[in-house]
C-alpha positions in Angstrom: -4.2 -1.0 -77.8 -2.3 -4.1 -78.7 -0.4 -5.5 -75.5 3.5 -5.5 -76.5 3.9 -9.2 -76.5 0.5 -10.6 -77.8 1.6 -11.9 -80.8 4.5 -13.6 -79.2 4.0 -17.5 -78.3 6.2 -19.1 -75.9 6.8 -22.3 -74.8 7.9 -23.3 -71.1 9.5 -25.8 -70.5 10.7 -24.3 -67.3 10.2 -25.3 -63.5 10.9 -23.5 -60.0 12.1 -19.9 -60.0 14.2 -18.6 -62.8 12.2 -19.5 -66.0 8.7 -19.6 -64.5 9.6 -15.8 -63.5 10.7 -15.0 -67.3 7.8 -16.1 -68.6 5.5 -14.6 -66.1 7.4 -11.3 -66.8 6.5 -12.2 -70.9 3.3 -12.9 -69.8 2.6 -10.2 -68.3 2.5 -8.0 -71.4 0.6 -10.3 -73.3 2.8 -13.0 -74.6 0.6 -16.4 -75.1 2.4 -18.8 -72.8 2.0 -23.1 -72.2 3.2 -24.6 -69.4 4.9 -27.7 -70.0 5.0 -30.2 -66.7 5.9 -33.7 -66.6 3.1 -36.0 -65.3 3.1 -36.9 -61.8 3.6 -33.8 -59.6 4.7 -31.5 -62.3 6.5 -28.2 -61.3 8.8 -29.3 -58.2 7.7 -25.6 -57.2 3.5 -27.3 -56.7 5.2 -28.3 -53.0 6.6 -24.7 -51.9 5.0 -22.6 -49.7 2.2 -21.9 -48.1 -0.7 -24.3 -48.6 -4.0 -22.7 -50.1 -7.2 -25.0 -50.6 -8.0 -27.0 -53.6 -4.1 -28.1 -52.9 -1.9 -25.4 -55.2 0.2 -23.2 -52.7 0.7 -19.6 -52.5 4.3 -20.0 -53.9 3.4 -21.5 -57.2 -0.5 -19.6 -57.8 1.7 -16.5 -57.5 4.2 -17.3 -59.9 2.2 -18.5 -62.7 -0.7 -15.9 -63.4 -1.9 -15.8 -67.2 -0.8 -19.1 -68.4 -2.5 -22.2 -69.7 -0.7 -25.3 -68.5 0.1 -29.0 -70.5 1.3 -32.4 -69.3 3.5 -33.7 -71.9 5.3 -37.2 -71.4 9.0 -35.9 -73.3 10.1 -39.5 -73.1 7.7 -40.8 -75.1 7.8 -40.9 -79.0 4.4 -39.4 -78.8 4.9 -36.8 -76.6 8.4 -35.5 -78.4 6.6 -35.4 -81.6 3.8 -33.3 -80.1 6.9 -31.2 -78.7 8.0 -30.5 -82.0 4.7 -29.5 -83.1 4.4 -26.9 -80.5 7.8 -25.6 -81.5 6.6 -25.2 -84.7 4.0 -23.0 -83.9 6.3 -20.8 -81.0 8.4 -18.2 -80.9 10.0 -19.3 -78.1 11.2 -21.9 -76.0 12.2 -21.7 -72.4 14.1 -24.4 -70.3 15.4 -24.7 -67.2 16.5 -28.5 -67.2 19.8 -29.5 -66.1 22.7 -29.1 -68.9 22.2 -31.8 -71.2 18.8 -33.4 -70.7 17.0 -32.1 -73.3 20.1 -33.2 -75.6 19.8 -36.5 -74.5 16.1 -36.8 -75.0 17.0 -35.4 -78.4 14.8 -32.0 -77.9 17.6 -29.5 -77.8 17.6 -26.0 -79.6 19.5 -27.7 -83.0 16.6 -30.3 -82.9 14.2 -27.6 -82.9 15.9 -25.3 -85.1 15.1 -28.1 -87.7 11.5 -27.9 -86.9 11.1 -24.1 -86.5 14.3 -22.3 -88.0 13.0 -19.3 -86.3 12.5 -20.5 -83.0 14.2 -18.2 -79.9 15.6 -21.3 -77.4 16.5 -20.4 -74.2 18.4 -22.1 -72.0 18.4 -20.7 -68.5 21.2 -23.0 -66.3 23.4 -22.1 -62.7 26.5 -21.8 -65.0 25.7 -21.6 -68.5 26.0 -24.4 -71.4 29.6 -24.8 -71.1 32.9 -24.7 -68.6 33.9 -27.0 -66.1 30.5 -26.5 -63.7 27.6 -26.9 -66.7 26.7 -29.6 -65.3 26.4 -29.5 -61.8 22.7 -29.2 -60.3 22.1 -25.6 -59.2 19.9 -23.7 -57.4 19.9 -20.3 -55.9 21.4 -21.0 -52.8 24.5 -22.9 -54.2 24.8 -19.7 -56.5 24.4 -17.3 -54.2 27.7 -19.3 -52.9 29.5 -19.8 -55.5 29.3 -16.4 -57.2 30.2 -14.6 -54.3 27.0 -12.5 -53.2 27.2 -14.9 -49.8 30.2 -13.2 -49.2 29.1 -10.0 -49.5 25.9 -10.2 -47.1 25.5 -10.2 -43.8 26.7 -8.6 -40.7 30.5 -7.6 -39.8 33.1 -10.1 -39.2 30.7 -12.8 -39.9 31.1 -15.3 -43.1 27.7 -13.7 -45.0 25.0 -15.1 -45.2 21.8 -15.4 -48.0 20.2 -12.7 -49.1 16.6 -13.3 -48.0 15.0 -13.5 -51.5 15.7 -15.8 -54.1 18.1 -13.5 -55.8 20.2 -15.5 -58.1 17.0 -17.1 -60.0 14.9 -14.0 -59.6 17.8 -12.0 -61.4 18.6 -14.8 -63.6 14.8 -14.5 -64.7 14.9 -11.0 -65.0 17.9 -11.4 -67.8 16.5 -14.3 -69.3 13.4 -12.2 -69.9 15.5 -9.2 -71.3 17.5 -11.2 -73.8 14.6 -12.8 -75.0 13.5 -9.3 -75.8 16.4 -9.2 -77.7 16.2 -11.8 -79.3 12.6 -11.0 -80.8 14.0 -7.8 -81.6 16.5 -9.4 -83.7 13.7 -12.1 -85.1 11.6 -8.6 -86.4 14.9 -7.6 -88.6 16.1 -11.0 -90.1 13.5 -13.8 -89.3 16.0 -15.9 -87.8 15.7 -17.0 -84.3 18.9 -18.1 -82.3 19.9 -19.5 -78.7 20.4 -17.9 -76.1 22.5 -18.8 -72.8 21.9 -17.8 -70.1 23.3 -18.7 -66.3 22.5 -17.7 -62.5 26.5 -17.7 -62.0 26.8 -14.9 -64.7 23.4 -13.0 -63.2 24.8 -12.6 -59.9 28.1 -11.3 -61.9 26.9 -8.5 -62.7 25.0 -7.8 -59.7 28.0 -7.7 -58.1 30.0 -5.7 -60.9 31.1 -2.6 -58.7 32.4 -5.0 -55.8 34.5 -6.5 -58.9 35.4 -3.5 -60.1 36.5 -2.4 -56.6 38.6 -5.5 -56.4 40.2 -5.1 -59.7 41.3 -1.4 -58.7 42.8 -2.1 -55.4 43.4 -5.8 -54.5 41.0 -6.0 -51.4 38.6 -8.5 -51.0 34.8 -7.5 -49.8 33.6 -8.4 -46.6 30.6 -8.1 -45.3 29.0 -4.8 -44.1 25.6 -5.4 -42.3 23.4 -2.9 -44.2 26.7 -0.4 -44.7 27.3 0.3 -48.5 31.5 -0.3 -49.0 31.8 2.9 -51.5 29.1 5.2 -49.0 29.3 6.5 -45.9 26.6 7.5 -43.9 24.6 4.6 -45.8 23.4 1.8 -43.3 20.6 1.4 -41.1 20.5 2.9 -37.3 19.2 2.6 -33.7 16.7 5.5 -32.7 14.9 5.3 -29.5 11.9 3.2 -30.8 12.5 2.2 -33.8 15.2 1.8 -36.6 15.8 3.9 -40.1 17.6 3.5 -42.7 19.5 6.8 -44.1 21.8 7.2 -47.0 24.2 9.9 -47.5 25.1 9.7 -51.3 27.5 12.7 -52.0 28.9 15.4 -50.3 26.2 18.2 -50.6 23.7 16.2 -48.8 26.6 15.4 -46.3 27.0 19.3 -45.5 23.1 19.5 -45.2 23.1 15.9 -42.8 25.4 17.3 -40.1 23.4 20.4 -38.2 20.6 18.4 -39.0 21.7 15.4 -36.6 23.1 18.2 -34.1 27.3 18.0 -35.2 28.1 20.3 -37.4 31.3 20.4 -36.3 32.0 17.2 -38.4 32.1 19.2 -41.6 35.4 20.6 -40.0 37.1 17.2 -38.9 39.6 16.0 -41.9 38.7 12.8 -41.6 35.0 12.7 -42.9 35.8 15.7 -45.6 34.7 13.5 -48.6 32.9 10.3 -49.1 36.7 8.5 -49.4 38.2 9.5 -46.0 35.2 9.1 -44.2 35.3 5.7 -45.8 38.5 4.7 -44.4 37.6 6.3 -40.6 34.2 4.3 -40.8 34.3 3.0 -37.5 34.8 6.0 -35.6 31.7 8.2 -37.4 29.2 5.4 -37.2 29.7 5.3 -33.8 29.0 9.5 -33.1 26.0 9.3 -36.0 24.5 6.1 -33.5 24.7 8.3 -30.5 23.3 11.3 -32.3 19.9 8.9 -33.4 19.5 7.2 -30.3 18.3 10.4 -28.5 15.2 10.6 -30.4 12.6 8.3 -31.9 12.2 7.3 -35.2 8.5 9.0 -35.4 11.0 12.8 -34.4 13.7 11.8 -37.1 11.9 11.0 -40.0 10.3 14.4 -40.5 13.3 16.7 -39.3 15.4 14.2 -41.6 12.6 14.8 -44.6 11.9 18.7 -44.1 15.6 18.4 -45.2 15.4 16.3 -48.3 18.0 13.9 -46.5 17.1 9.8 -48.1 16.0 8.1 -44.8 13.6 5.1 -44.4 12.0 3.0 -42.4 12.4 -0.7 -41.9 8.9 -2.4 -42.3 8.4 -5.8 -42.2 6.1 -7.6 -45.1 3.2 -7.4 -42.8 3.7 -3.0 -43.1 4.9 -3.4 -46.6 1.1 -4.9 -47.3 -0.2 -2.0 -45.7 2.3 0.8 -46.5 0.4 3.5 -48.2 2.6 4.1 -51.2 2.0 0.7 -52.0 -2.0 1.1 -51.6 -1.8 4.1 -53.7 -0.2 2.6 -56.4 -2.4 -0.7 -56.2 0.3 -3.1 -56.4 -1.6 -5.6 -55.6 -4.3 -7.7 -57.9 -6.4 -10.5 -56.7 -6.5 -13.6 -59.3 -9.9 -16.0 -59.0 -8.4 -19.5 -58.8 -10.8 -22.7 -60.0 -9.7 -24.2 -56.8 -8.4 -21.9 -54.2 -11.0 -19.1 -55.1 -9.4 -15.6 -54.1 -5.8 -14.7 -54.1 -3.8 -11.7 -54.1 -0.5 -11.3 -55.8 2.1 -8.7 -56.5 1.2 -7.0 -60.0 3.7 -6.0 -62.9 6.1 -3.4 -61.5 6.5 -2.3 -65.3 4.3 -0.1 -65.7 3.4 1.6 -69.6 1.1 4.3 -70.3 -0.1 2.8 -73.1 0.2 -0.5 -73.0 -0.2 -1.9 -69.4 0.0 -5.1 -68.2 -3.1 -7.6 -67.8 -4.6 -7.4 -64.6 -3.5 -10.7 -62.9 -5.0 -14.2 -64.1 -5.0 -17.5 -62.2 -2.1 -19.9 -62.4 -2.8 -23.2 -64.3 -3.8 -26.2 -62.1 -1.6 -29.5 -63.6 -2.2 -30.1 -67.1 -5.4 -27.9 -66.5 -5.3 -26.5 -70.7 -4.0 -29.9 -72.6 -6.7 -30.7 -74.3 -7.5 -27.3 -75.0 -4.3 -26.8 -76.4 -4.2 -29.5 -77.9 -7.4 -28.2 -80.2 -6.7 -24.9 -80.3 -3.1 -24.7 -80.8 -2.6 -27.8 -82.6 -6.0 -28.5 -84.8 -6.3 -31.7 -83.2 -9.1 -33.3 -82.7 -10.9 -35.4 -80.1 -10.0 -38.9 -81.4 -6.4 -38.0 -82.2 -6.0 -36.7 -78.4 -7.7 -39.3 -77.3 -5.3 -41.4 -79.0 -2.3 -39.6 -77.5 -3.5 -40.0 -74.0 -4.1 -43.4 -74.7 -0.3 -44.0 -75.2 0.6 -42.3 -72.6 1.9 -39.0 -74.4 -0.3 -36.7 -72.4 0.3 -38.5 -68.7 -3.4 -39.1 -68.5 -3.4 -35.3 -68.0 -7.0 -34.2 -66.6 -9.5 -32.9 -69.3 -10.0 -29.1 -69.7 -13.1 -27.3 -68.8 
């Protein structure tokens, strides 16, 4: 069966993480993604992460599966014209340049729309396409800070900490993919394209929605709680005699089952702990009692005991343990790509499972400019003489010929 996005052509001008994460999500389900990179070093992310053979990095290879890579110098007249010719053949353009940069080059949505009125032109930025912060440079750390995400992450009493993953980038990427799908749905119905404006800032606000709602309701500024959760108690990690465990008692039914299991049935009659709301108000005393109880046994005894009583519990695994996790192995969550310069590399597969149209098996990321000549020939129908002329004019940034 045809993949859901097999007939969708995406022109990807993005770099770093937010935009590429989006286009990889689209490519996993069949979208034809042409990754456009500038001459020289190319995408900044080519220099990030653990080094692999052949000059590539694990970061870039894992992030850019399925894509065809070309080099265009968008500062040249010939490079700009090639961009517009590609726009004419595309359904979607994605870019995450600094706000205003492509407009100054004459390559913004209004210019693209003149060449293809049905184009979906998606811009991903730190703060959005308007507002006083629109032109600020914005990497993940900056948006975690400005959005308030850092302020609610970390140990109690601290000033907060960055999340362990680039959550502002990746959230924006996911919202970007969602927005593109919505715009494609509209295009299917009406034939019309549109401009899409995705900001990392608002992606973080969406994740912080319940924190913000609580602030609107009671005026209390949320603070870091470590592994705990402000509205559900107990819902955090605890030390045991061996390793730590994660526990989630989300609701009164679980609370009534939980207390006898840990040897404290008397907690059920304590008026301080009758409901989630009252437990939240007396969090410190309750957590101290529970922590003392959990230290009496090793994790290896607590896990089967809690699971036998349908109480949500989990181990705190590091990445090495996750890679060997029995559930991850059973789901075959990792795939292997055969990269032209790196060789075989393991990558994380798409987490989306469709029974009739599953995601494609991972394919290798492109080397810098690997498919430039191939795309110009097959996608635009240019002949070798014209490609050689564009090469000579500098539009292709001396891109290597495709093998």
